[in-house]
C-alpha positions as CSV (number, residue, x, y, z in Angstrom):
1,X,20.7,-21.2,6.0
2,X,19.5,-24.7,5.1
3,X,18.5,-26.3,8.4
4,X,17.0,-29.7,8.6
5,X,14.5,-29.7,11.5
6,X,16.0,-32.8,13.0
7,X,19.6,-31.7,12.7
8,X,19.6,-29.8,16.0
9,X,22.4,-30.5,18.5
10,X,22.1,-30.9,22.2
11,X,25.3,-30.6,24.1
12,X,26.0,-31.9,27.6
13,X,29.0,-31.1,29.6
14,X,31.1,-34.1,30.5
15,X,30.0,-33.7,34.1
16,X,26.3,-34.1,33.1
17,X,25.4,-30.4,33.0
18,X,24.3,-28.6,29.9
19,X,27.4,-27.4,28.1
20,X,25.6,-24.8,26.1
21,X,22.2,-24.1,24.7
22,X,20.6,-26.0,21.8
23,X,22.0,-24.9,18.5
24,X,21.0,-25.7,14.9
25,X,23.6,-27.2,12.6
26,X,23.3,-26.2,8.9
27,X,23.0,-29.4,6.7
28,X,25.8,-28.2,4.5
29,X,29.6,-28.8,4.4
30,X,30.1,-25.4,6.0
31,X,27.7,-26.3,8.8
32,X,29.3,-29.7,9.3
33,X,32.7,-27.9,9.4
34,X,31.5,-25.6,12.2
35,X,30.1,-28.6,14.1
36,X,33.4,-30.3,14.0
37,X,35.2,-27.1,15.1
38,X,32.8,-27.1,18.1
39,X,33.6,-30.8,18.8
40,X,37.3,-30.0,18.8
41,X,36.7,-27.4,21.5
42,X,34.8,-30.0,23.5
43,X,37.7,-32.5,23.0
44,X,40.3,-30.0,24.2
45,X,38.2,-29.3,27.4
46,X,37.4,-33.0,28.1
47,X,40.7,-34.5,26.9
48,X,38.9,-37.0,24.7
49,X,36.9,-37.3,21.4
50,X,33.2,-37.6,22.3
51,X,30.9,-40.1,20.7
52,X,28.1,-38.6,18.7
53,X,24.5,-39.9,19.1
54,X,22.1,-39.4,16.3
55,X,18.5,-40.5,15.6
56,X,18.1,-41.9,12.2
57,X,15.4,-39.9,10.3
58,X,14.9,-41.4,7.0
59,X,17.9,-40.6,4.8
60,X,18.6,-37.2,6.3
61,X,21.2,-38.5,8.7
62,X,23.3,-40.1,5.9
63,X,25.4,-37.1,4.9
64,X,26.3,-36.1,8.5
65,X,27.1,-39.7,9.4
66,X,29.5,-40.0,6.4
67,X,31.1,-36.7,7.2
68,X,31.7,-37.5,10.8
69,X,32.8,-41.1,10.2
70,X,35.4,-39.8,7.7
71,X,36.8,-37.8,10.5
72,X,37.1,-40.7,12.9
73,X,34.1,-40.0,15.2
74,X,32.3,-42.8,17.0
75,X,28.7,-42.6,15.9
76,X,25.8,-44.1,17.8
77,X,22.7,-44.2,15.6
78,X,19.4,-44.7,17.2
79,X,16.5,-46.0,15.2
80,X,13.1,-44.9,16.5
81,X,10.6,-47.7,16.5
82,X,7.0,-46.7,17.0
């Protein structure tokens, strides 16, 4: 699979506890589809669509941002300043 090292997801349960272990999301349409399927599971359990927080890493975040924005997700993009 084509994993970008920074495209690793951390999930927290809506009550603050870890929802599940860290998982890698393939930087492909199929990987993004699986990620959205997981987000839909979270939405059914919590009753609301969760915002997605990303760290901008050069241009690597662009495709996942476009994919999720097209599906109506609220995206919070952090820009790391050293």
